[in-house]
C-alpha positions in Angstrom: 12.1 12.1 18.1 8.8 12.8 16.4 7.7 15.4 18.9 10.9 17.3 18.3 10.7 16.9 14.6 7.1 18.0 14.4 7.8 21.1 16.4 10.6 22.3 14.0 10.3 24.2 10.8 11.4 22.1 7.8 14.7 23.9 7.3 15.7 23.5 11.0 15.2 19.8 11.3 18.5 18.7 9.8 20.4 21.1 12.0 19.0 19.3 15.1 20.2 16.0 13.6 16.7 14.4 13.9 15.9 11.2 12.1 12.5 10.2 10.8 11.9 6.4 11.3 9.8 5.0 8.5 8.2 1.5 8.4 7.2 -0.4 5.3 6.3 -4.0 4.7 9.0 -5.1 2.3 6.8 -7.7 0.7 4.5 -5.8 -1.7 6.3 -5.2 -5.0 6.6 -2.8 -6.8 5.7 -0.6 -3.8 8.0 -2.1 -1.3 10.3 -5.1 -1.5 13.8 -6.4 -0.9 16.4 -6.3 -3.6 18.7 -9.4 -4.1 21.3 -7.8 -1.9 18.9 -7.3 1.0 18.0 -3.6 0.5 14.5 -2.2 0.8 13.4 -0.7 -2.5 10.2 0.3 -4.4 7.9 3.2 -5.0 7.1 3.7 -1.3 10.8 3.8 -0.4 11.5 6.3 -3.2 8.6 8.5 -2.1 9.8 8.3 1.5 13.4 9.3 0.6 12.1 12.2 -1.5 9.9 13.4 1.3 12.9 13.4 3.7 15.0 15.2 1.1 12.3 17.9 0.8 12.0 18.2 4.6 15.8 18.3 4.9 15.9 15.5 7.5 17.5 12.1 7.8 15.3 9.1 7.4 15.7 5.4 8.1 13.6 2.5 6.9 12.5 -0.7 8.7 10.5 -3.6 7.5 7.6 -4.8 9.6 5.1 -7.6 8.9 1.7 -6.2 7.8 -0.4 -7.4 10.7 1.9 -5.7 13.2 2.6 -2.6 11.3 0.0 -0.3 13.0 0.5 -1.8 16.5 4.3 -1.2 16.2 3.7 2.4 15.1 1.5 3.0 18.2 4.2 1.4 20.4 6.7 3.9 19.1 8.9 1.5 17.1 8.9 4.1 14.3 7.3 7.4 13.4 5.5 6.9 10.1 4.2 4.1 7.9 4.7 4.4 4.1 3.5 1.0 2.9 0.6 1.6 0.4 -1.9 1.6 3.2 -5.5 2.5 2.3 -7.1 5.3 4.3 -10.2 3.7 5.9 -12.5 4.7 8.7 -11.5 1.6 10.7 -7.8 2.5 10.5 -8.5 6.2 11.4 -9.8 5.0 14.7 -6.2 4.2 15.6 -4.0 6.4 13.5 -4.0 9.6 11.4 -3.1 9.8 7.7 -1.6 12.4 5.4 -3.3 13.4 2.2 -3.4 10.6 -0.3 -0.2 9.9 -2.3 -2.0 7.2 -4.4 -5.6 6.7 -5.6 -7.1 3.4 -4.5 -9.1 0.7 -6.1 -9.2 -3.1 -6.0 -9.7 -5.8 -8.7 -10.3 -9.5 -9.1 -7.6 -11.5 -10.8 -8.1 -14.9 -12.4 -6.2 -17.3 -14.5 -6.2 -16.4 -18.2 -8.2 -19.5 -19.1 -10.9 -18.8 -16.5 -14.4 -18.5 -17.7 -15.6 -16.4 -14.8 -17.3 -13.1 -15.7 -19.7 -12.6 -12.9 -18.0 -11.7 -9.6 -21.1 -11.1 -7.5 -21.2 -12.9 -4.1 -23.9 -15.2 -5.4 -22.0 -16.1 -8.6 -18.9 -16.8 -6.6 -20.5 -19.1 -4.1 -18.5 -22.2 -3.7 -15.4 -20.6 -5.4 -12.1 -20.3 -3.7 -10.9 -16.7 -3.4 -7.7 -15.4 -1.9 -6.4 -12.1 -0.5 -3.7 -10.9 1.8 -4.8 -11.0 5.4 -5.3 -7.9 7.6 -6.0 -5.8 4.4 -9.1 -4.1 3.0 -9.2 -6.8 0.3 -9.5 -9.4 3.0 -12.1 -7.4 4.8 -14.1 -7.0 1.6 -14.1 -10.8 0.9 -14.8 -11.8 4.5 -17.8 -9.4 4.7 -19.4 -9.9 1.3 -18.5 -13.4 0.2 -19.7 -15.7 3.1 -20.6 -18.5 0.7 -17.1 -18.6 -0.9 -14.0 -20.3 0.4 -12.1 -17.2 1.4 -8.4 -17.8 2.1 -6.3 -15.1 3.7 -2.5 -15.1 3.4 0.4 -13.4 5.3 1.8 -11.7 2.1 0.7 -10.8 -1.4 3.3 -13.0 -2.9 1.8 -16.0 -1.1 -1.6 -15.2 -2.6 -0.1 -14.9 -6.1 1.7 -18.2 -5.7 -1.6 -20.1 -4.9 -3.3 -18.5 -7.8 -0.5 -19.5 -10.1 -0.5 -23.0 -8.7 -4.2 -23.4 -9.3 -5.3 -23.5 -5.6 -7.5 -20.4 -6.1 -10.2 -19.6 -8.5 -9.6 -15.9 -8.1 -7.9 -13.4 -5.9 -8.7 -9.7 -4.9 -5.9 -7.2 -4.8 -5.0 -3.6 -5.1 -5.3 -2.5 -8.7 -1.8 -1.1 -9.2 0.3 -4.1 -7.9 -2.0 -6.5 -9.6 -1.7 -4.7 -12.9 2.1 -4.6 -12.5 2.1 -8.3 -11.6 0.2 -9.5 -14.7 1.9 -7.2 -17.1 5.5 -7.3 -15.9 6.3 -10.4 -14.0 7.0 -13.9 -15.3 4.6 -15.7 -13.0 1.9 -13.1 -13.4 1.8 -13.9 -17.1 -0.6 -16.7 -16.0 -3.4 -14.4 -15.1 -5.5 -11.4 -16.0 -7.5 -8.7 -14.3 -11.3 -9.4 -14.4 -14.6 -7.7 -13.5 -15.2 -4.1 -12.7 -12.9 -2.1 -10.4 -13.9 -2.3 -6.8 -14.2 1.3 -5.6 -16.5 1.1 -2.6 -15.1 3.7 -0.1 -16.0 1.4 2.8 -13.2 -0.9 1.6 -10.8 1.2 -0.5 -11.2 4.3 1.6 -10.1 7.7 0.5 -6.9 6.7 -1.2 -3.5 5.6 0.1 -1.8 7.7 2.8 1.1 7.8 5.2 0.1 6.7 8.7 1.3 8.6 11.8 0.2 8.5 15.5 -2.8 10.6 16.2 -0.8 12.9 18.6 1.7 13.6 15.8 -0.4 16.1 13.9 2.5 18.5 13.2 4.4 15.7 11.6 1.4 14.8 9.5 1.1 18.5 8.3 4.8 18.6 7.6 4.6 15.5 5.5 1.6 16.9 3.6 3.6 20.1 2.8 6.5 18.0 1.5 4.2 15.8 -0.5 2.5 18.8 -2.2 6.0 20.1 -3.1 6.9 16.8 -4.7 3.8 16.9 -6.8 4.3 20.5 -7.7 8.0 20.3 -8.8 7.6 17.1 -10.8 9.5 14.8 -8.4 6.4 12.6 -7.8 5.8 12.1 -11.5 9.5 11.1 -12.0 9.2 8.5 -9.3 5.8 7.3 -10.6 7.2 6.8 -14.1 10.0 4.7 -12.8 7.4 2.0 -11.8 4.1 2.6 -13.6 2.6 3.4 -17.0 -0.2 5.5 -15.5 -0.3 8.2 -12.8 -1.3 6.4 -9.7 -2.3 9.6 -8.0 -5.1 9.9 -10.5 -5.3 6.4 -12.1 -5.1 8.1 -15.5 
């Protein structure tokens, strides 16, 4: 499907009855999650639908566990990944990315009563720190905090649960979902953001992009064109404002 789609002008794609298959995780609110009635929803889903509308094509969404999301893309299970994935050099060895549709940064999160103020590796020696596995947050902790008890989890919700339950001294997460969690969720009321934002490009990359197979460059360019149109006509901002109090393309 992708080769056909990529070879067509945007306005011709629908006439050929092509379908863009999009993967997301389904476990990373407010970006992607399941509603109580079992439907995929969230910022990533809304952006994906808007891109497909702009490209005048049909799209379908499938949930895939995070650790398998790139391997399944490479295996042809779907055509693109819209799952708030950081654009990093390590990932670019396997897949290509569109231009960023979010700016990226990470943050420490601690219980509100925590006295921690220094989050350097030496200060956090002996502390228990959590993050979702197979993520840049996990890579960051594993590389720089060898003297801490680093615990990696299959989902962000699992990390949050252990922080709420007192089994972690801190966690590291993507700034936007962490801000949303502490400000808007009942269980996140336990906790607060702490320390300076983590912006090292080695770990947060160039932003958050849509992943495609390296041979699908025409699809990548088509997605870039559609994304630019969403920003220009205000659609991106409308979707952004549905979920966030700041513009996540600029973090302002």
